[in-house]
Every structure is written in structure tokens, then in C-alpha cells.
N, CA, C and O atoms as a Tripos MOL2 file, in Angstrom:
@<TRIPOS>MOLECULE
protein
  188   187    47     0     0
PROTEIN
NO_CHARGES

@<TRIPOS>ATOM
      1 N         -17.2470   26.6870  -22.9770 N.3       1 UNK1
      2 CA        -16.3190   25.8560  -22.2370 C.3       1 UNK1
      3 C         -17.1190   24.7180  -21.6030 C.2       1 UNK1
      4 O         -18.1290   24.9470  -20.9380 O.2       1 UNK1
      5 N         -16.6560   23.5070  -21.8180 N.am      2 UNK2
      6 CA        -17.3740   22.3450  -21.3230 C.3       2 UNK2
      7 C         -16.9540   21.9500  -19.9160 C.2       2 UNK2
      8 O         -16.0650   22.5540  -19.3150 O.2       2 UNK2
      9 N         -17.6160   20.9250  -19.4130 N.am      3 UNK3
     10 CA        -17.3670   20.4320  -18.0620 C.3       3 UNK3
     11 C         -15.9160   19.9900  -17.8950 C.2       3 UNK3
     12 O         -15.2640   20.3480  -16.9150 O.2       3 UNK3
     13 N         -15.4080   19.2060  -18.8600 N.am      4 UNK4
     14 CA        -14.0470   18.6760  -18.7360 C.3       4 UNK4
     15 C         -12.9970   19.7800  -18.8390 C.2       4 UNK4
     16 O         -11.9260   19.6750  -18.2410 O.2       4 UNK4
     17 N         -13.2950   20.8330  -19.5920 N.am      5 UNK5
     18 CA        -12.3770   21.9710  -19.6570 C.3       5 UNK5
     19 C         -12.2320   22.6290  -18.2850 C.2       5 UNK5
     20 O         -11.1280   22.9860  -17.8740 O.2       5 UNK5
     21 N         -13.3400   22.7830  -17.5920 N.am      6 UNK6
     22 CA        -13.3180   23.3790  -16.2550 C.3       6 UNK6
     23 C         -12.5650   22.4760  -15.2860 C.2       6 UNK6
     24 O         -11.7850   22.9650  -14.4680 O.2       6 UNK6
     25 N         -12.7860   21.1710  -15.3660 N.am      7 UNK7
     26 CA        -12.0850   20.2220  -14.4910 C.3       7 UNK7
     27 C         -10.5830   20.2980  -14.7240 C.2       7 UNK7
     28 O          -9.8070   20.3040  -13.7690 O.2       7 UNK7
     29 N         -10.1690   20.3570  -15.9830 N.am      8 UNK8
     30 CA         -8.7400   20.4480  -16.3030 C.3       8 UNK8
     31 C          -8.1500   21.7560  -15.7850 C.2       8 UNK8
     32 O          -7.0450   21.7580  -15.2410 O.2       8 UNK8
     33 N          -8.8630   22.8620  -15.9440 N.am      9 UNK9
     34 CA         -8.3750   24.1510  -15.4450 C.3       9 UNK9
     35 C          -8.2270   24.1480  -13.9290 C.2       9 UNK9
     36 O          -7.2550   24.6920  -13.4040 O.2       9 UNK9
     37 N          -9.1690   23.5490  -13.2260 N.am     10 UNK10
     38 CA         -9.0810   23.4670  -11.7680 C.3      10 UNK10
     39 C          -7.8890   22.6040  -11.3580 C.2      10 UNK10
     40 O          -7.1680   22.9500  -10.4230 O.2      10 UNK10
     41 N          -7.6780   21.4870  -12.0500 N.am     11 UNK11
     42 CA         -6.5500   20.6010  -11.7300 C.3      11 UNK11
     43 C          -5.2190   21.3100  -11.9700 C.2      11 UNK11
     44 O          -4.3130   21.2180  -11.1420 O.2      11 UNK11
     45 N          -5.0930   22.0080  -13.0830 N.am     12 UNK12
     46 CA         -3.8500   22.7370  -13.3760 C.3      12 UNK12
     47 C          -3.6290   23.8430  -12.3490 C.2      12 UNK12
     48 O          -2.5030   24.0540  -11.8990 O.2      12 UNK12
     49 N          -4.6760   24.5370  -11.9810 N.am     13 UNK13
     50 CA         -4.5570   25.5820  -10.9600 C.3      13 UNK13
     51 C          -4.1210   25.0260   -9.6190 C.2      13 UNK13
     52 O          -3.3080   25.6380   -8.9270 O.2      13 UNK13
     53 N          -4.6550   23.8700   -9.2440 N.am     14 UNK14
     54 CA         -4.2710   23.2480   -7.9780 C.3      14 UNK14
     55 C          -2.8040   22.8140   -8.0060 C.2      14 UNK14
     56 O          -2.0910   22.9740   -7.0150 O.2      14 UNK14
     57 N          -2.3590   22.2730   -9.1190 N.am     15 UNK15
     58 CA         -0.9570   21.8550   -9.2360 C.3      15 UNK15
     59 C          -0.0250   23.0590   -9.1510 C.2      15 UNK15
     60 O           1.0130   22.9940   -8.4920 O.2      15 UNK15
     61 N          -0.3830   24.1410   -9.8040 N.am     16 UNK16
     62 CA          0.4380   25.3530   -9.7410 C.3      16 UNK16
     63 C           0.4680   25.9070   -8.3270 C.2      16 UNK16
     64 O           1.5240   26.3300   -7.8550 O.2      16 UNK16
     65 N          -0.6710   25.9130   -7.6400 N.am     17 UNK17
     66 CA         -0.7310   26.4130   -6.2650 C.3      17 UNK17
     67 C           0.1460   25.5670   -5.3480 C.2      17 UNK17
     68 O           0.8710   26.1110   -4.5150 O.2      17 UNK17
     69 N           0.0910   24.2490   -5.4890 N.am     18 UNK18
     70 CA          0.9310   23.3800   -4.6640 C.3      18 UNK18
     71 C           2.4080   23.5990   -4.9600 C.2      18 UNK18
     72 O           3.2250   23.5760   -4.0400 O.2      18 UNK18
     73 N           2.7650   23.8100   -6.2100 N.am     19 UNK19
     74 CA          4.1580   24.0670   -6.5690 C.3      19 UNK19
     75 C           4.6510   25.3630   -5.9290 C.2      19 UNK19
     76 O           5.7640   25.4100   -5.4060 O.2      19 UNK19
     77 N           3.8390   26.4020   -5.9670 N.am     20 UNK20
     78 CA          4.2280   27.6810   -5.3680 C.3      20 UNK20
     79 C           4.3830   27.5400   -3.8540 C.2      20 UNK20
     80 O           5.3240   28.0820   -3.2760 O.2      20 UNK20
     81 N           3.4810   26.8300   -3.2220 N.am     21 UNK21
     82 CA          3.5650   26.6260   -1.7690 C.3      21 UNK21
     83 C           4.8430   25.8790   -1.4130 C.2      21 UNK21
     84 O           5.5370   26.2550   -0.4680 O.2      21 UNK21
     85 N           5.1640   24.8160   -2.1640 N.am     22 UNK22
     86 CA          6.3710   24.0490   -1.8830 C.3      22 UNK22
     87 C           7.6310   24.8640   -2.1220 C.2      22 UNK22
     88 O           8.5990   24.7290   -1.3730 O.2      22 UNK22
     89 N           7.6410   25.7000   -3.1380 N.am     23 UNK23
     90 CA          8.8120   26.5360   -3.4090 C.3      23 UNK23
     91 C           9.0030   27.5500   -2.2890 C.2      23 UNK23
     92 O          10.1340   27.7910   -1.8650 O.2      23 UNK23
     93 N           7.9220   28.1440   -1.8030 N.am     24 UNK24
     94 CA          8.0300   29.1150   -0.7030 C.3      24 UNK24
     95 C           8.4990   28.4700    0.5910 C.2      24 UNK24
     96 O           9.1600   29.1220    1.3990 O.2      24 UNK24
     97 N           8.1690   27.2030    0.8020 N.am     25 UNK25
     98 CA          8.6190   26.4870    1.9890 C.3      25 UNK25
     99 C          10.0530   25.9950    1.8410 C.2      25 UNK25
    100 O          10.6470   25.5270    2.8120 O.2      25 UNK25
    101 N          10.6080   26.0930    0.6570 N.am     26 UNK26
    102 CA         11.9670   25.6420    0.4230 C.3      26 UNK26
    103 C          12.0670   24.1980   -0.0020 C.2      26 UNK26
    104 O          13.1680   23.6490   -0.0510 O.2      26 UNK26
    105 N          10.9620   23.5720   -0.3090 N.am     27 UNK27
    106 CA         10.9670   22.1780   -0.7360 C.3      27 UNK27
    107 C          10.9760   22.1520   -2.2580 C.2      27 UNK27
    108 O           9.9240   22.0460   -2.8890 O.2      27 UNK27
    109 N          12.1530   22.2480   -2.8400 N.am     28 UNK28
    110 CA         12.2390   22.2880   -4.2900 C.3      28 UNK28
    111 C          12.3730   20.9110   -4.8960 C.2      28 UNK28
    112 O          12.2920   20.7730   -6.1160 O.2      28 UNK28
    113 N          12.5750   19.8930   -4.0930 N.am     29 UNK29
    114 CA         12.5610   18.5510   -4.6220 C.3      29 UNK29
    115 C          13.9100   17.9400   -4.8960 C.2      29 UNK29
    116 O          13.9690   16.8050   -5.3680 O.2      29 UNK29
    117 N          14.9920   18.6310   -4.6260 N.am     30 UNK30
    118 CA         16.2810   18.0180   -4.8860 C.3      30 UNK30
    119 C          17.4300   18.9460   -4.5800 C.2      30 UNK30
    120 O          17.2460   20.0730   -4.1200 O.2      30 UNK30
    121 N          18.5930   18.4580   -4.8420 N.am     31 UNK31
    122 CA         19.8150   19.2130   -4.5920 C.3      31 UNK31
    123 C          20.0100   20.2430   -5.6950 C.2      31 UNK31
    124 O          19.9320   19.9210   -6.8800 O.2      31 UNK31
    125 N          20.2620   21.4760   -5.2960 N.am     32 UNK32
    126 CA         20.5000   22.5260   -6.2800 C.3      32 UNK32
    127 C          21.9770   22.6810   -6.5880 C.2      32 UNK32
    128 O          22.3420   23.3910   -7.5250 O.2      32 UNK32
    129 N          22.8420   22.0210   -5.8030 N.am     33 UNK33
    130 CA         24.2750   22.1330   -5.9990 C.3      33 UNK33
    131 C          24.8990   23.2400   -5.1720 C.2      33 UNK33
    132 O          26.1240   23.3340   -5.1080 O.2      33 UNK33
    133 N          24.1000   24.0780   -4.5400 N.am     34 UNK34
    134 CA         24.5950   25.1600   -3.7070 C.3      34 UNK34
    135 C          24.5010   24.7250   -2.2480 C.2      34 UNK34
    136 O          23.4920   24.9600   -1.5830 O.2      34 UNK34
    137 N          25.5580   24.0940   -1.7630 N.am     35 UNK35
    138 CA         25.5290   23.5010   -0.4210 C.3      35 UNK35
    139 C          25.4130   24.5450    0.6860 C.2      35 UNK35
    140 O          24.8600   24.2510    1.7460 O.2      35 UNK35
    141 N          25.9190   25.7500    0.4680 N.am     36 UNK36
    142 CA         25.8670   26.7690    1.5150 C.3      36 UNK36
    143 C          24.4520   27.2980    1.7250 C.2      36 UNK36
    144 O          24.1360   27.7900    2.8080 O.2      36 UNK36
    145 N          23.6010   27.2050    0.7160 N.am     37 UNK37
    146 CA         22.2310   27.6820    0.8350 C.3      37 UNK37
    147 C          21.2650   26.5680    1.2070 C.2      37 UNK37
    148 O          20.0630   26.8060    1.3280 O.2      37 UNK37
    149 N          21.7700   25.3710    1.3860 N.am     38 UNK38
    150 CA         20.9170   24.2260    1.6610 C.3      38 UNK38
    151 C          20.4920   24.2220    3.1190 C.2      38 UNK38
    152 O          21.3280   24.3860    4.0070 O.2      38 UNK38
    153 N          19.2100   24.0370    3.3760 N.am     39 UNK39
    154 CA         18.7050   23.9940    4.7510 C.3      39 UNK39
    155 C          19.1840   22.7450    5.4770 C.2      39 UNK39
    156 O          19.3360   22.7620    6.6990 O.2      39 UNK39
    157 N          19.4230   21.6740    4.7490 N.am     40 UNK40
    158 CA         19.9170   20.4400    5.3480 C.3      40 UNK40
    159 C          21.3250   20.6390    5.8990 C.2      40 UNK40
    160 O          21.6890   20.0170    6.8970 O.2      40 UNK40
    161 N          22.1190   21.4960    5.2620 N.am     41 UNK41
    162 CA         23.4770   21.7510    5.7250 C.3      41 UNK41
    163 C          23.4470   22.3950    7.1100 C.2      41 UNK41
    164 O          24.2930   22.0930    7.9500 O.2      41 UNK41
    165 N          22.4880   23.2710    7.3500 N.am     42 UNK42
    166 CA         22.3630   23.9170    8.6680 C.3      42 UNK42
    167 C          22.0360   22.8800    9.7360 C.2      42 UNK42
    168 O          22.5750   22.9400   10.8410 O.2      42 UNK42
    169 N          21.1640   21.9380    9.4210 N.am     43 UNK43
    170 CA         20.8050   20.8980   10.3720 C.3      43 UNK43
    171 C          21.9950   20.0210   10.6890 C.2      43 UNK43
    172 O          22.1730   19.6060   11.8350 O.2      43 UNK43
    173 N          22.8260   19.7270    9.6750 N.am     44 UNK44
    174 CA         24.0000   18.8750    9.8960 C.3      44 UNK44
    175 C          25.0280   19.5800   10.7520 C.2      44 UNK44
    176 O          25.6990   18.9360   11.5580 O.2      44 UNK44
    177 N          25.1740   20.9100   10.5970 N.am     45 UNK45
    178 CA         26.1620   21.6520   11.3990 C.3      45 UNK45
    179 C          25.7970   21.6610   12.8760 C.2      45 UNK45
    180 O          26.6760   21.6300   13.7380 O.2      45 UNK45
    181 N          24.4940   21.7020   13.1710 N.am     46 UNK46
    182 CA         24.0420   21.7510   14.5630 C.3      46 UNK46
    183 C          24.3070   20.4470   15.2920 C.2      46 UNK46
    184 O          24.4820   20.4360   16.5100 O.2      46 UNK46
    185 N          24.3380   19.3340   14.5390 N.am     47 UNK47
    186 CA         24.5270   18.0250   15.1700 C.3      47 UNK47
    187 C          25.9310   17.7870   15.5040 C.2      47 UNK47
    188 O          26.2680   16.7320   16.0420 O.2      47 UNK47
@<TRIPOS>BOND
     1     1     2 1
     2     2     3 1
     3     3     4 2
     4     3     5 am
     5     5     6 1
     6     6     7 1
     7     7     8 2
     8     7     9 am
     9     9    10 1
    10    10    11 1
    11    11    12 2
    12    11    13 am
    13    13    14 1
    14    14    15 1
    15    15    16 2
    16    15    17 am
    17    17    18 1
    18    18    19 1
    19    19    20 2
    20    19    21 am
    21    21    22 1
    22    22    23 1
    23    23    24 2
    24    23    25 am
    25    25    26 1
    26    26    27 1
    27    27    28 2
    28    27    29 am
    29    29    30 1
    30    30    31 1
    31    31    32 2
    32    31    33 am
    33    33    34 1
    34    34    35 1
    35    35    36 2
    36    35    37 am
    37    37    38 1
    38    38    39 1
    39    39    40 2
    40    39    41 am
    41    41    42 1
    42    42    43 1
    43    43    44 2
    44    43    45 am
    45    45    46 1
    46    46    47 1
    47    47    48 2
    48    47    49 am
    49    49    50 1
    50    50    51 1
    51    51    52 2
    52    51    53 am
    53    53    54 1
    54    54    55 1
    55    55    56 2
    56    55    57 am
    57    57    58 1
    58    58    59 1
    59    59    60 2
    60    59    61 am
    61    61    62 1
    62    62    63 1
    63    63    64 2
    64    63    65 am
    65    65    66 1
    66    66    67 1
    67    67    68 2
    68    67    69 am
    69    69    70 1
    70    70    71 1
    71    71    72 2
    72    71    73 am
    73    73    74 1
    74    74    75 1
    75    75    76 2
    76    75    77 am
    77    77    78 1
    78    78    79 1
    79    79    80 2
    80    79    81 am
    81    81    82 1
    82    82    83 1
    83    83    84 2
    84    83    85 am
    85    85    86 1
    86    86    87 1
    87    87    88 2
    88    87    89 am
    89    89    90 1
    90    90    91 1
    91    91    92 2
    92    91    93 am
    93    93    94 1
    94    94    95 1
    95    95    96 2
    96    95    97 am
    97    97    98 1
    98    98    99 1
    99    99   100 2
   100    99   101 am
   101   101   102 1
   102   102   103 1
   103   103   104 2
   104   103   105 am
   105   105   106 1
   106   106   107 1
   107   107   108 2
   108   107   109 am
   109   109   110 1
   110   110   111 1
   111   111   112 2
   112   111   113 am
   113   113   114 1
   114   114   115 1
   115   115   116 2
   116   115   117 am
   117   117   118 1
   118   118   119 1
   119   119   120 2
   120   119   121 am
   121   121   122 1
   122   122   123 1
   123   123   124 2
   124   123   125 am
   125   125   126 1
   126   126   127 1
   127   127   128 2
   128   127   129 am
   129   129   130 1
   130   130   131 1
   131   131   132 2
   132   131   133 am
   133   133   134 1
   134   134   135 1
   135   135   136 2
   136   135   137 am
   137   137   138 1
   138   138   139 1
   139   139   140 2
   140   139   141 am
   141   141   142 1
   142   142   143 1
   143   143   144 2
   144   143   145 am
   145   145   146 1
   146   146   147 1
   147   147   148 2
   148   147   149 am
   149   149   150 1
   150   150   151 1
   151   151   152 2
   152   151   153 am
   153   153   154 1
   154   154   155 1
   155   155   156 2
   156   155   157 am
   157   157   158 1
   158   158   159 1
   159   159   160 2
   160   159   161 am
   161   161   162 1
   162   162   163 1
   163   163   164 2
   164   163   165 am
   165   165   166 1
   166   166   167 1
   167   167   168 2
   168   167   169 am
   169   169   170 1
   170   170   171 1
   171   171   172 2
   172   171   173 am
   173   173   174 1
   174   174   175 1
   175   175   176 2
   176   175   177 am
   177   177   178 1
   178   178   179 1
   179   179   180 2
   180   179   181 am
   181   181   182 1
   182   182   183 1
   183   183   184 2
   184   183   185 am
   185   185   186 1
   186   186   187 1
   187   187   188 2
@<TRIPOS>SUBSTRUCTURE
     1 UNK1         2 RESIDUE 1 A UNK
     2 UNK2         6 RESIDUE 1 A UNK
     3 UNK3        10 RESIDUE 1 A UNK
     4 UNK4        14 RESIDUE 1 A UNK
     5 UNK5        18 RESIDUE 1 A UNK
     6 UNK6        22 RESIDUE 1 A UNK
     7 UNK7        26 RESIDUE 1 A UNK
     8 UNK8        30 RESIDUE 1 A UNK
     9 UNK9        34 RESIDUE 1 A UNK
    10 UNK10       38 RESIDUE 1 A UNK
    11 UNK11       42 RESIDUE 1 A UNK
    12 UNK12       46 RESIDUE 1 A UNK
    13 UNK13       50 RESIDUE 1 A UNK
    14 UNK14       54 RESIDUE 1 A UNK
    15 UNK15       58 RESIDUE 1 A UNK
    16 UNK16       62 RESIDUE 1 A UNK
    17 UNK17       66 RESIDUE 1 A UNK
    18 UNK18       70 RESIDUE 1 A UNK
    19 UNK19       74 RESIDUE 1 A UNK
    20 UNK20       78 RESIDUE 1 A UNK
    21 UNK21       82 RESIDUE 1 A UNK
    22 UNK22       86 RESIDUE 1 A UNK
    23 UNK23       90 RESIDUE 1 A UNK
    24 UNK24       94 RESIDUE 1 A UNK
    25 UNK25       98 RESIDUE 1 A UNK
    26 UNK26      102 RESIDUE 1 A UNK
    27 UNK27      106 RESIDUE 1 A UNK
    28 UNK28      110 RESIDUE 1 A UNK
    29 UNK29      114 RESIDUE 1 A UNK
    30 UNK30      118 RESIDUE 1 A UNK
    31 UNK31      122 RESIDUE 1 A UNK
    32 UNK32      126 RESIDUE 1 A UNK
    33 UNK33      130 RESIDUE 1 A UNK
    34 UNK34      134 RESIDUE 1 A UNK
    35 UNK35      138 RESIDUE 1 A UNK
    36 UNK36      142 RESIDUE 1 A UNK
    37 UNK37      146 RESIDUE 1 A UNK
    38 UNK38      150 RESIDUE 1 A UNK
    39 UNK39      154 RESIDUE 1 A UNK
    40 UNK40      158 RESIDUE 1 A UNK
    41 UNK41      162 RESIDUE 1 A UNK
    42 UNK42      166 RESIDUE 1 A UNK
    43 UNK43      170 RESIDUE 1 A UNK
    44 UNK44      174 RESIDUE 1 A UNK
    45 UNK45      178 RESIDUE 1 A UNK
    46 UNK46      182 RESIDUE 1 A UNK
    47 UNK47      186 RESIDUE 1 A UNK
């Protein structure tokens, strides 16, 4: 395995780790269509 192979593996691993962290925080990147499960809906109700 060469240097660039290791660099690519580290980059892919970092991207996967960031994706998992964002999913666990609830930041999926867009509207899922399920308004009752949306965290933004809770914030709007409080206002």
C-alpha cells in the first residue's frame, strides 16, 4: 500500500466519522418530510 492509498483511506475515514457525528446530532442536511419529528418544529411551537 502506497502513501497516497493511506492518505485516501484516512480522508474517507474522516468523512465517514463526520457523517456519523452529524447524523447522531440530528443534522441530516435537509427536510425529511416528517414534520412531527423535526427539531425545528419544536422550536417554532415554543415561540
